[in-house]
Structures are given as structure tokens and as C-alpha cells.
C-alpha positions, 0 to 999 in steps of 0.5 A, a space after each residue: 657503516 655501523 648498523 644497529 641491529 637492535 634498533 632494525 629489530 625494534 623497527 621490524 617487530 614493529 612492523 610486523 605488529 602493524 602488519 597483524 593488526 591491519 590483517 586483523 581489521 580487515 579479516 573476513 572471519 565472522 565475529 560472534 556476539 560474545 567475540 566482541 568486546 562491550 566497550 568497543 561495541 558501543 556506537 554513538 546512537 546507542 546501538 550494539 553493533 557486531 561486525 560482520 563478514 560482509 565487509 563494506 556492508 554499513 560503512 559509515 566512514 566511506 566518502 559519499 558520492 553525488 547520487 547523479 553518478 550512481 547509475 542504478 537505484 540499488 547503487 544509490 541506496 547502498 550508498 545511503 545505508 547507515 543502520 548498523 549491521 548485527 549478528 542476530 539470529 531473528 535477523 538470519 531467520 528472516 534472511 534464510 526465508 527470503 533466500 528460500 524464496 527468491 521469486 518473492 524478491 523478484 516481484 518485489 523488484 519489478 513492483 518497486 520499480 515505478 516508485 523507488 527513485 522517488 522514494 530515495 528522494 525523499 529519503 535523500 532529502 530527509 537524511 533518513 538511513 537508505 534501508 528505510 526505502 525497503 520498508 514498503 517490502 515489509 509493509 506492503 510487498 510494494 503493492 500500491 493499493 495494499 490493505 490490511 485487516 487494521 485498515 491500513 492502506 498503501 505502500 506505507 500502510 497508514 491506518 486512517 488516525 495517522 494518515 489523518 495526522 500527517 495530512 492525508 485526506 481520505 473520503 469518497 473520491 480519494 484515499 491519500 494513504 494510497 497515493 504513492 507521492 503524498 503517503 511516501 511524504 508522509 511516512 518519511 516525515 513520520 519516520 523522521 519524527 520517530 527518530 527524533 522522539 527516541 534520540 536517533 535510535 532508527 531501531 526504536 523508530 522503526 518499532 514504533 512505527 509498526 507498534 506505535 510510539 506509546 507502546 514502545 515507551 511503555 515496553 521501555 518503561 517497564 525494562 527500566 523498572 527491572 533494571 533491564 537494557 532498553 534497547 530494541 533487541 531487550 524489549 518485550 514486544 508483541 511477535 509481529 513488531 519482534 519480526 518487523 525489525 528483523 525483516 527490514 534488516 534482512 532484506 537490507 542485508 540481502 540486497 547489500 549482498 546480492 551476488 553473495 546470495 546469488 539474488 539477481 538485482 534488476 536494472 532500474 535506472 536511477 532517475 525519475 520514473 514519473 513527473 507530478 502534473 497539475 490538471 487543475 480540474 476533475 479528469 477521468 483516468 481512462 481519458 488521461 491514458 488516452 492523453 498520455 499515450 499509455 496503457 490505463 493500468 499503468 495510469 491506475 498503478 501511478 495514481 492508486 489514491 483515486 477510488 473512481 476512474 476520475 480524480 476528485 471534483 474537489 481535488 487533489 488535481 495532480 496526476 503522476 504521468 510517466 517522465 517520457 510522456 509528460 510533455 505530449 500529456 501536457 500538450 494534449 491535455 491543453 487541447 482537450 475541450 473542458 466538457 470532454 474531460 469527465 464523462 457521465 458513463 465511464 469504466 471504473 478501475 478495479 482496486 482489489 490488489 492487496 497485500 497480507 493476502 486479504 481481498 476486499 468485495 467487488 465494488 458496487 453499483 452506483 449513479 454518476 451525474 453531471 451537474 447541468 447550468 442552473 442546477 443546484 443540490 436541491 433539484 439534483 436531490 429531487 430528481 434522483 429521490 434522495 436528499 441533499 444531506 446525502 449528496 453532501 456527504 457522498 461528495 464531500 461538499 460543504 455547501 449546496 453550490 455546484 459548478 456546472 460540469 461537476 460529476 456527482 456520485 448519487 448514492 441509492 440507485 433508481 430503477 431507471 438509473 440503474 438501467 442507465 448505468 447497468 454495468 458500471 461497478 461503484 468504487 466503494 465497499 459500502 451499501 449503495 443506499 445511503 439513506 435507506 432504513 436499516 434493520 437487524 437480521 440473523 445471520 448463521 456462523 459458517 465454518 471459518 468465519 471471523 467477525 471481520 470477514 462477517 463484518 465486511 460481507 455486510 459492509 459493516 465494521 467488525 467492532 459494530 458487529 461486536 457491539 450488535 451481539 454484546 461480543 469482544 472484537 477479538 472473539 471467536 465465532 462458532 459454526 452455527 452461531 446466530 449474529 445479528 446483522 444490520 442489512 438495509 430495509 427490504 433487501 433479502 439477506 441472501 443479496 446483502 452477503 453477496 454485497 451485490 445491489 439488485 438491479 432492474 433485471 428480472 433475475 437480480 443479475 447484473 453486469 460489471 466491467 472488470 479490468 484484468 490485473 497483472 497475472 490475472 488468468 481466466 481460472 482467477 477471475 472465475 473463481 473470484 467471481 464464482 463463475 465459470 470459465 465457460 460463462 466468461 467466454 460466453 459473455 466476452 468476444 474471443 479476442 478479450 479472453 484469449 490465453 494471454 489476458 493483458 493488464 488494463 484490458 476489460 471483460 465482462 462478468 454477469 453477477 447474480 444474487 447468487 454469486 459470492 467473491 472470495 
């Protein structure tokens, strides 16, 4: 048979060419921005995507597998990744920081365990990039009680106004911004809306989540006026926003390439951690923990939206319960007599778990009163030397009719009530005498003071202090500077500044019950309340203050007007 060598040679050359092209496409050699032709780096959503040395990091062409086939939340999350992988030194810097602090990633994973499956459910249902499940890492370090100086709160760090826009109730009893279930729905709705505002550009959507969509639009318009690119990386934005998006992309990159970075991913099963249970009416959280046979701190961790150790009288009446405890909880709740759902005396939970290294003042004392048959707000107000309006405001009531058995918050504790409720701190940082007259007093600025921490110390807003003193809210304070401070009439400046109310005792001291948090030690607690470890041991039984403090354990702390919290 005659062989056509020319045809064979041509075929061989073609085959070699295909092999070379194939090797080029699968090469792991990193490509810089300048190595990538502009025309081939454009993607549908307007991003500039640059090849990465981590193959399969963002693979939009892979076949999607049902989430039921994923064993862990990490597998499921990585399968949902869809943001572009970009070479940028701002991302690299953030990656480097996390790699230098591997313990922070371990702690974040531990905190995320109860919430991540639910977050992925919401993200999956709304077809949102899987990387956004990690946004709470950037926002709150996965602390459900996180609180910032800008008054943002919760896993997703909603400010009050945006929370209201997305249906998150905020009142005396409950803050939906800290409700894991409600805030996750609101955050994913908000992110989806922002992405649609910017035509599917998720980086601009993320920048808007941090900086506000109006501000991002203005930055885009400035670049348009200068004939400059309008992608996220080209905009002139505040430093926080300039680092915000790269930080999320850095965390996403690390989790996608954990083995390469020598980061251990903790085993978090791809299955629900909790279930939402309707409890129908007010219920104490310690009682819920008892009914669920679950440690109190676990119930508090899943239900951080409640400001007190009881659900709101007006709702919501939903609790998140560990999924393996749901059936027994429902059974035990059904057997519970109605009058045992709420007790007049209870130990409130401590909600001072904060992100961004800022902790609030300890919660103050108030009176709790259970409504009896035949009583209305008029009689209750008269009994407690207060007004109907004060009771309505404190309990967010719309009428004077209250149900028998409802527990009301009574602001402004009388001497008689104080002795009855001594040791029960109120879970609000507001002054406890709502109907008292206020007067202006003078405060001498100390080294390190800011308008924010001075305002917080006196249960005021920074803007309010600034207005009283004709200052710009951003003004720096000078040591020795005198500030006008609003305080309750008849209350000394020393007591007001300590954020601790006067009690019935002669020496102005009172006892509070502190719920131990994860990582607490006697030394840390003593520093927080400016008391000694010796005193803590003296005030508590030896079993309560042993070397290993268990989260959820309650210890006694005695505060005086001289105590300051840090």
C-alpha cells in the first residue's frame, strides 16, 4: 500500500499542535495581568477575569451535583462558587494576613458550624454565589451578637435603618438584626437586590453592601465623567471598602485551596444544625433549654435576637432548636402548664459578645411584672409609680389591654422592687429611669476618650453629645476638655458614668448574675468588672469558679458605684 507521507506529516503536525494547545490550557504556571490578552479576559458580567494557578477554583463549566450528595458544607459551598478569580495585590495581602493568623480561621470555622448550612440553603435558593456564605467572616467573624460603632449588629451587620427596610423588627425585647434565621433571609434578599441594581456585577454589589449603593453609584459617575473604567477595582472608594471585597475573595480563595495553604477544614456535615419551632407565646429561654435538654448557652447561641432571657410578649414566638432535640422539645413544651412558661424572676442572658473589639456596658437593673387577672396598664402603672406611656414604650404596646400572664418590663425600679429583683441585670444599655427628669452635668475628658465611648458611658448617642456641646461628631477630644452630659436628675455623676444604678443597699453595691461565655476566665471577668479574682472566689461557691469555667455557668459579681467595666 502506498503511503502518502505528506498527508501523514501534516496530520502529525496537526496532532502535535493540538497537544501543545492542550498543555497550554491546563498549565499551572501563573499568568499576570499583562500576560492575559484584554479581548480574552472579558466575561459576561463585565468583570476582568485573570487565570489562576489554582485550577478548578472558579469553574463555571463544571456539572452541578445535587447538594444532597455533598458530605460537608465546604464541598457544597465550593460547588456553588461562581465569582471570578482575580489576580490582585489587595487580595494577595489579605490572603497573607490570614495565613499568618491560621488560628483565626480555626475559630471562625468553629463559630460558623451552627449557621453555615442554613446560610447555604438561603444562598442556594436565591442562586447567589457560594462565596457570599463567607461574608459573615468579614462582617462579624461569625459572632451572632457582633456590634459595631456604627450601630450595625448581627452576623450580617445590619444598621437599624437597613434592618427596618428588610423587615427586621427592632424593639425593647427583640432585635431581628441578631436573629440568625431572619437576618440571613434579609441579607441574601438585600445582596440579590444589589446585584440586580448593578446588572449582575457582584463585586459592585458587595461594595454597596458595605458602603451603600448610592455612594457606589456616585463613585461610578465620577469615573464616567473622567472617562475612566467603572469596574470595582477602578473606583475611588474609602479604605474600608477598598479592603472589604478583597478580604472576602481572599477568604474564599483560602477555603477553596485549603490543602495548598495547609489550612485544616473542620468537619461540618452538610445537614441542618437547627430547626425553627413555633412556641406560640412567650417562653423563658432557660425554660426552653430545660425542655430541649440542651445547655443554656447553646440556646442563646442559636437565638441571639432576644434582648432578654425570654421571648418577646408580642412575638416573634419562634425559637431555633438543635435538630436532634426538636421532637423532645415539642413533646415537653406541649406538657408544660401555661403559667410555667414565664417566671417573674429569671437570670437574663449576657449579650456582650462583640466583634471589632468593642464591648458594651453591662446591662442594667429593672423590674419584671406578670399581669394578673383584672389588671390593666393603669393599675400596673399606679402600683409601680410610673405612667401608662412609659409602660407602653418599654413593652411596645399599642393599647392598654394586656393578657393575663404577660410579663411586662417596668422601667425605673423602686426601692421595694429593687430588693425583690436584686441581682437581675436588665438587657439594655439605656438609663433605667425613663420618666425621670434629666439635667446637664459636666464631664472632664480623660486621655483616650472619644465622643463614642463617652456617649456610651452615659447611655447617650455620640451625635447627641456632639449637639449638646456644639461639636462635630467626628471631633477629636482633648484631655481635660469639659463636656455637657445629660444625666438623670438626682443621680450622681460618678454613678451615672459607671452605668450601674443605685440599689437599696447602703453602700450602693449590687449583685449581678453573669453568664460565662466561651473562652472566659476568672481573670478576664475580673478585669471586665474591675474586681479582683479573690473577690470572685469569695462571692461564689468553689464549684462555680473552678479553673475550668463552663460556658453557660452563672457566677455572682458584686458591683459598686466605683466599679467601671472595660
